[in-house]
N, C-alpha and C positions, 0 to 999 in steps of 0.2 A: 466464562469458565476460568478457574483458578490455574495458575501456571503449574503447580505441582500435578494437578490432573492432567493437563496437557502434556507435560513431559512423560508421566506414566503411560498415557495412550500412545505416544510415539515410540516409547521403548518396547512396547508390546505388540503394536500393529504396523508401526513405520508408515510405509507409503500408502497404505490401505486408507489411513485416517488423515494423511497430511493434506492431501487436496482440499477436502471440504473444510479442514480446519484453516488452512492457508487463505481461503476465500474470505474469511471473517479477521483471522489474526495473523495476517501475513507478515508484517514487519518484525514483531516479536518472535515469530517462527524462524524467520531468516537467521536471526542471531541463536536461537535455542538449537535449532537443526544443525547449523554450522558447527557448534561446539560438540555436537555428537558424532561428527565425522571422524575425529581421530579415534573413538571408541569403536567404530565399526558399524555403527548403526545406520549410516547413509553412505552414498557414494556421491562425489560432489557435482558430476555432470546431470544424472537424473534428478537429483535433488534441486538443483537450479532450474532445470527445465519445469519441474513440478510447482515450484514457487512462482516462476514467470508465468506460466499457464493459469494459475491460480488467481494471479493478479490481473491480467489482461482479459480473461474471459468474462469476469463481472464487469469490467470497463466496457467492453463490447455491448454487453446485455443494457447498461445504462445509455449507452450512445444510440442504440436502436430504440429504446424506450423514448428517448427524446426526438429522434428522427421520425418516428411514426406516431408520435403524440401530438395532440392539439396545443398549440402555444398558449392559448389563453388558460386552459385548465392547468397546464404544467407551470406556468408562471405562478398562478394562484396556489397551487399546492406546494411548490418548493422556493419560490421568489423571496419569501420573508428571510431565508438564511442569508441571502445576498443583498437584502433590502432593494429588491429589484423593482425597478420602473421601466417604462418603455425606452427611456433614455439610456439606461444602464444596460438593458438587454442589447440595445444597439452597440454599445460601447463593447461588450462581451463578443459580439458578432464580428465586429471590426479586429478585436485583439485575436480570436481564434483564427481568423483567416489571413491576417498579416504577420502575426507573431505566434504560430502554432506550437513551436518548440517551447518558447517561454510560458504560453498558456498551459501547456500539458504539465510542465515541471511545477508551476503553482499548483496546479489541480493536484498532482500526485502528493504534494508536501503541505497542502493547506488544509489544517485540522478541520473537520466538520464541514469543509465546503467541497469536498471531492465529488460527491454524489451529484448535488446540483449542477456543479461545473461540466461533470462529464455528460449529464443529460443535456445542458446547454449546447455542447459541442454537436450532438445529434440535431438539436433543434434548429441551430443555425446552419445546418448542412455542411459541416467541414467535412471534405472528402473522406470517404471511410479508409481508403489505403492509407492517407496520410495519418489518420487517427491511430489505427492500431499500430503501425510501424513506431510512431511516436511512444505510444503506450508500452510496447514492447521493449523498445530501447531503454526507456527510463526504469521500467521494472528490472530489466537485466543489470542496470547500473546499481539499482538500489540494494537488490538482493546478493549481487557480487560482493558489494561492501559488507553489508550486514553478515553474510555468511563467512567472509574473511576474518571479521572482528571475532566471531564466534569461533571459527577454527583456531585463531591464535590463543584464544582463552582455552579451548578445549585440550591444547597441548598439556597445560597446566593441570586442567580438570582430570585428565586420564591418569595422572598419578596419585590420585586420591582413591583409596581402596573402598571406603564405605559408602554404600548407595545412598543412605540417608544423607550423609555429609556431601555428597555430590548434588543431591537435589537441593539442598539447602544452598550451596554455593552457586549452583546455576540460576536458581530463583532470584537471588540478591543480584547477581550480575545482570540478568535479564532486566530486572526492576530499574537497575542504573541506566542501562542502555535505552530501556524504553522511555524512560523519565527524560533523557537527553533528546530523544526522538520527538516526544510529545512537546516539548518546549520550543524545539526548532520549528516543528510543524504549526504550533499556536503563533509563532512569531511570523511565519510566511503567510498565515491566513490573515492577522492584523494588518501586515503590510500591504497585502493585495487590496483588501477592502478599503484602506486608507487611501492608497495611492491611486487605483484604478477605478474604484467605485465611490470615492469620497466626493 
């Protein structure tokens, strides 16, 4: 979905469409919605709660997909993204159980690898209580930062009178922030594959 269309939906329907959109476009929405706080479109606490829930609930779904799935079929289906072999699966098993916080951090910020890594967390039976608490803590940190960046940008954004100019400025800023986020997550992904699965 185009950024301008997302912004238009948020302006018109706000929380009604925020949750399902955030399930798919969470990080960029953290910045966009944060910038709309000074304009009165969102309140910080319910906004943060909505974004965190929209991040954690899909994580939990992937976790149980792995927990209740068959190891062989899941490895065949998702293993190519991680170049997964039995040895590498065992490496991931050890990482999830001995370094769960580090593993969750990599999972949250490894572009293209999040889904298979979340599934593997369930597959290797990481305790669920530990899983969801780590997922929620990192989502809270991630969205607090993104919303804060958006909020400070929104202070300037609120001084612009033209709606069209507002949308243009917001789209440009969101593209820059998302670009930085994208390259950061790509870097994390490459480093993870190189160090832990190489």
